[in-house]
C-alpha positions as CSV (number, residue, x, y, z in Angstrom):
1,M,-110.9,-9.9,83.0
2,P,-108.0,-9.1,80.1
3,S,-106.7,-5.9,79.6
4,A,-106.6,-4.0,76.8
5,R,-102.5,-3.4,76.7
6,Q,-101.7,-7.3,77.3
7,G,-101.9,-9.2,74.8
8,S,-104.2,-7.6,72.7
9,I,-104.5,-5.6,69.1
10,R,-105.7,-2.1,68.6
11,L,-108.3,-2.5,65.8
12,F,-109.9,1.1,65.5
13,R,-111.3,4.5,67.5
14,F,-114.7,5.6,67.2
15,A,-116.0,8.7,69.7
16,G,-112.7,8.6,71.5
17,I,-113.0,5.2,72.5
18,D,-110.3,2.4,71.3
19,L,-111.3,-0.8,70.1
20,F,-109.2,-4.1,71.2
21,L,-109.5,-7.8,70.1
22,H,-107.5,-10.3,72.5
23,W,-105.1,-12.5,70.7
24,S,-107.2,-15.4,72.4
25,W,-110.1,-14.6,70.3
26,F,-108.6,-16.0,67.2
27,L,-107.8,-19.5,68.7
28,V,-111.5,-19.7,70.3
29,A,-112.8,-18.7,67.3
30,A,-110.7,-21.1,64.9
31,Y,-112.3,-23.9,67.5
32,E,-115.8,-22.8,67.1
33,I,-115.8,-22.1,63.6
34,Q,-114.4,-26.1,63.0
35,G,-116.7,-27.3,65.6
36,Q,-119.9,-26.1,63.5
37,K,-118.9,-28.1,60.3
38,G,-121.7,-28.9,58.7
39,R,-124.1,-26.6,60.0
40,Y,-123.9,-24.2,56.7
41,S,-123.0,-25.5,53.4
42,S,-119.5,-23.6,53.9
43,L,-117.1,-22.8,56.7
44,T,-117.6,-19.1,55.3
45,W,-120.9,-18.8,56.5
46,N,-119.8,-20.2,59.9
47,A,-117.8,-17.5,59.9
48,L,-119.9,-15.0,59.0
49,E,-121.9,-16.2,61.7
50,Y,-119.5,-15.9,64.7
51,L,-118.1,-12.2,62.9
52,A,-121.6,-11.0,63.2
53,L,-121.9,-12.5,66.9
54,F,-118.9,-10.2,67.9
55,L,-120.6,-7.5,65.6
56,I,-123.1,-7.3,68.1
57,V,-120.8,-7.9,71.3
58,M,-119.3,-4.9,70.1
59,L,-122.3,-2.8,69.7
60,H,-123.3,-3.7,72.9
61,E,-120.0,-2.5,74.7
62,F,-120.5,0.6,72.8
63,G,-123.6,1.3,74.6
64,H,-121.8,0.8,77.8
65,A,-119.1,3.1,77.0
66,L,-121.2,5.7,75.1
67,A,-123.5,6.2,77.9
68,C,-121.0,6.5,80.6
69,R,-119.2,9.4,78.6
70,Q,-122.9,10.9,78.6
71,V,-123.0,11.2,82.0
72,G,-119.6,13.0,82.7
73,G,-117.8,9.3,83.3
74,T,-114.9,7.9,81.6
75,A,-114.7,5.2,78.7
76,N,-111.9,4.6,76.6
77,Q,-111.4,1.5,75.9
78,I,-113.5,-2.5,74.6
79,V,-111.9,-5.4,74.4
80,L,-113.4,-8.1,72.7
81,W,-112.1,-11.7,73.7
82,P,-113.7,-15.1,73.5
83,L,-116.6,-14.9,76.3
84,G,-117.9,-11.8,74.9
85,G,-116.5,-7.8,75.5
86,V,-115.7,-5.7,77.9
87,A,-116.4,-1.9,78.2
88,Y,-113.6,-0.3,80.4
89,V,-116.2,2.4,82.2
90,D,-115.9,4.4,84.9
91,P,-119.2,6.5,85.5
92,P,-119.8,9.3,88.2
93,P,-120.1,7.6,91.5
94,R,-123.7,8.1,91.9
95,P,-126.6,5.5,91.3
96,G,-128.2,6.8,88.3
97,A,-125.3,7.6,86.3
98,T,-123.8,3.6,87.3
99,L,-127.3,2.6,86.3
100,W,-127.6,4.4,83.0
101,S,-124.0,3.1,82.0
102,I,-125.1,-0.5,82.5
103,A,-128.3,-0.3,81.4
104,A,-127.6,1.4,78.0
105,G,-125.7,-2.0,76.8
106,P,-128.8,-4.5,77.2
107,L,-130.7,-1.6,75.4
108,V,-128.7,-2.0,72.5
109,N,-130.0,-5.7,72.0
110,V,-133.4,-4.3,72.7
111,A,-133.1,-2.1,69.7
112,L,-131.5,-4.7,67.3
113,A,-134.1,-7.7,68.3
114,P,-136.9,-5.8,65.7
115,V,-134.6,-5.4,63.0
116,F,-133.3,-8.8,63.3
117,F,-137.4,-10.1,63.5
118,V,-138.1,-7.8,60.7
119,L,-135.4,-9.0,58.4
120,F,-136.3,-12.8,59.3
121,L,-139.9,-12.3,58.7
122,H,-138.7,-10.9,55.2
123,S,-136.7,-13.8,54.7
124,Q,-139.7,-15.9,55.5
125,S,-142.0,-14.2,52.8
126,A,-139.3,-14.0,50.3
127,G,-138.8,-18.0,50.2
128,W,-135.0,-17.6,51.1
129,A,-135.2,-21.0,53.3
130,Q,-135.5,-22.5,49.5
131,A,-133.4,-20.0,47.2
132,M,-131.0,-18.9,49.7
133,P,-130.9,-21.8,52.8
134,D,-127.7,-20.4,54.1
135,L,-128.9,-16.6,54.5
136,Y,-131.9,-17.7,55.9
137,K,-130.5,-19.6,58.2
138,L,-127.9,-17.0,59.4
139,V,-130.8,-14.4,59.6
140,R,-132.6,-16.4,62.0
141,T,-129.3,-17.3,64.1
142,L,-128.5,-13.8,64.6
143,L,-132.2,-13.3,65.9
144,I,-131.7,-15.7,68.1
145,I,-128.3,-15.0,69.2
146,D,-129.4,-11.4,70.0
147,V,-132.6,-12.2,72.1
148,V,-130.3,-15.0,74.1
149,L,-127.4,-12.4,74.7
150,L,-130.4,-10.2,76.1
151,V,-132.0,-12.6,78.4
152,F,-128.3,-14.0,79.8
153,N,-127.5,-10.1,80.3
154,M,-130.4,-9.4,81.9
155,L,-130.0,-12.2,84.8
156,P,-129.6,-10.3,88.2
157,I,-126.5,-12.1,88.9
158,Y,-123.9,-10.2,89.3
159,P,-121.0,-9.5,87.3
160,L,-123.8,-9.6,84.6
161,D,-125.6,-6.6,83.2
162,G,-128.6,-7.5,85.3
163,G,-126.9,-8.0,88.4
164,Q,-125.2,-4.3,87.9
165,I,-128.4,-3.1,87.4
166,L,-129.8,-4.8,90.6
167,R,-126.9,-3.4,92.8
168,S,-127.6,0.5,90.9
169,L,-131.2,0.0,92.1
170,L,-130.2,-0.8,95.4
171,W,-127.3,1.7,95.9
172,F,-130.8,4.4,96.0
173,V,-131.9,2.4,99.3
174,L,-128.7,0.7,100.9
175,G,-125.8,2.8,99.9
176,R,-122.8,2.1,97.4
177,A,-121.1,-0.5,99.5
178,R,-124.3,-2.5,101.2
179,S,-125.1,-2.4,97.4
180,L,-122.3,-4.2,96.0
181,M,-122.3,-6.5,98.8
182,V,-126.1,-7.7,98.5
183,A,-125.6,-8.4,94.4
184,T,-122.3,-10.1,95.0
185,I,-123.3,-12.2,97.7
186,L,-126.7,-13.1,95.1
187,G,-123.8,-13.6,92.3
188,F,-122.4,-16.4,94.2
189,V,-125.7,-18.2,94.1
190,G,-126.3,-17.8,90.3
191,V,-122.7,-18.8,89.9
192,A,-123.3,-22.2,91.4
193,G,-126.1,-22.3,89.0
194,V,-124.2,-21.8,86.3
195,F,-120.8,-24.0,87.5
196,A,-124.0,-26.8,87.7
197,L,-125.5,-25.7,84.2
198,A,-121.7,-26.2,83.0
199,F,-121.4,-29.7,84.7
200,W,-124.9,-30.9,83.4
201,T,-124.1,-29.8,79.6
202,R,-120.3,-30.9,79.8
203,S,-119.5,-27.3,78.5
204,V,-116.1,-26.4,78.7
205,L,-117.5,-22.4,77.6
206,N,-120.1,-22.3,80.2
207,G,-117.4,-23.4,83.0
208,A,-114.9,-20.2,81.3
209,I,-118.0,-18.4,81.8
210,A,-118.6,-19.6,85.8
211,V,-114.9,-19.0,86.6
212,F,-115.0,-15.7,85.1
213,M,-117.8,-14.8,87.0
214,L,-117.0,-16.1,90.4
215,M,-113.7,-14.7,89.9
216,N,-115.3,-11.0,89.6
217,C,-118.0,-12.0,92.3
218,W,-115.1,-12.3,95.0
219,G,-113.3,-9.1,93.7
220,G,-116.4,-7.0,94.2
221,L,-117.0,-8.7,97.6
222,R,-114.1,-7.7,98.4
223,H,-114.5,-4.2,97.3
224,A,-117.8,-3.9,98.8
225,Q,-115.8,-4.4,102.2
226,A,-113.2,-2.1,101.8
227,L,-115.7,0.1,100.7
228,L,-117.5,-0.6,104.0
229,H,-114.5,-0.8,106.4
230,L,-113.5,3.3,104.6
231,A,-117.0,4.3,105.2
232,K,-116.4,4.0,109.2
233,L,-113.5,5.8,109.4
234,P,-113.2,9.6,110.3
235,R,-113.1,12.5,108.0
236,R,-110.9,15.0,107.6
237,Q,-112.7,18.6,107.4
238,G,-112.2,21.2,104.7
239,F,-111.3,19.2,102.1
240,A,-113.8,17.2,99.6
241,C,-113.1,15.5,96.6
242,P,-113.9,17.5,93.1
243,R,-115.7,14.4,92.0
244,C,-117.5,12.4,94.2
245,N,-118.0,15.2,97.1
246,T,-116.4,13.1,100.1
247,P,-114.4,14.4,102.3
248,P,-111.0,11.9,102.8
249,P,-110.5,9.8,105.5
250,L,-108.0,10.8,108.5
251,G,-105.0,8.3,108.4
252,D,-101.7,7.6,106.6
253,F,-103.5,5.8,103.3
254,W,-101.6,7.1,101.0
255,K,-98.1,5.9,99.9
256,C,-94.9,7.7,98.4
257,G,-93.9,6.4,95.1
258,Q,-90.4,7.4,95.9
259,C,-90.0,6.0,99.2
260,G,-92.7,3.6,100.2
261,Q,-93.5,5.8,103.0
262,A,-97.2,5.5,104.2
263,F,-98.5,8.9,105.1
264,D,-101.9,11.5,105.1
265,T,-101.4,13.3,102.1
266,F,-103.8,16.2,103.5
267,Q,-102.1,16.7,106.5
268,T,-98.8,17.1,104.6
269,R,-100.2,18.7,101.7
270,A,-98.8,16.2,99.3
271,V,-95.5,16.0,100.1
272,C,-93.7,13.1,101.6
273,P,-92.7,13.7,105.0
274,R,-89.5,11.0,104.5
275,C,-87.9,12.0,101.2
276,A,-90.0,15.3,100.6
277,A,-91.0,14.3,97.3
278,Q,-93.8,16.2,96.0
279,F,-97.1,15.0,94.2
280,A,-99.1,16.7,91.7
281,M,-102.2,14.4,92.0
282,T,-104.2,13.3,94.9
283,K,-106.6,10.1,94.6
284,C,-109.6,9.7,96.4
285,L,-109.9,6.8,97.8
286,D,-113.8,6.4,97.7
287,C,-114.2,7.0,94.0
288,G,-110.8,6.8,92.7
289,G,-110.8,10.6,91.3
290,I,-107.4,11.8,90.8
291,H,-107.4,15.5,91.2
292,P,-104.4,18.0,92.6
293,I,-104.4,18.7,96.2
294,T,-105.7,22.1,96.0
295,D,-109.1,21.4,94.2
296,W,-110.1,19.2,97.0
297,I,-109.8,22.4,99.5
298,V,-113.2,23.2,100.4
299,P,-114.0,27.1,99.1
300,A,-115.4,28.2,102.6
301,Y,-112.4,26.4,104.4
302,L,-110.0,28.5,102.0
303,A,-111.6,31.5,102.7
304,S,-111.1,31.1,106.8
């Protein structure tokens, strides 16, 4: 997955969300635009189609980010790259919040579909096919692009939106770790299908998408295994994460940034037992939230 800090250009900020464009986008854009030569009367229209494609992708990713912020999550960056876009969202660790953060992206495509459809109907009735064939073809193509992106993203294959929506729904029943495990296992089946499609169509782009999905499925599987292991650990009483309300595990799971010593930060009150370094913030191993250790103390425990 691309990083907004590595090889990307910051385009603008909207609603507190920075939009970045990865440098590789320009290479693939030049290749794709040139490869579609002859589709329109000039390459300018090819470029407009490619830019419009990523405008749709951008709106889709802003749907994810704004929905995440709406439910109290963190979403500060979006990166556009040759295979699409990535919204760096971190919703609260609740199935409902995660479901809304993911579903809002495809809902943008749902909202755009009737707009493009009405515009396409108008282009037909206005005779654009004869009077302005390039514009007519562009409008028709944008409608197709939006519908194809919606259908593809809704496939129940992790890490596509459909796979993550399935995971969020399973979360209500199976819990956080097991729902991710099921979604990633189903994702591997879907990835095999995408690889088969890439081989059948001899498409480098489809192959790249399959590799990207495979890497994300593998990462999701490892994360699910870690969550399952974490869920079995004994927990320390008297403390709870301010974000997910989960007590921290007992054990030396935190590492000193100064000397590398592993220690139980709740046992030592965020002080390294080797070098005596004091840490202002403590990370939750369950949800990733970072808070001062004093905020972890359960009020009833503090009163006692």
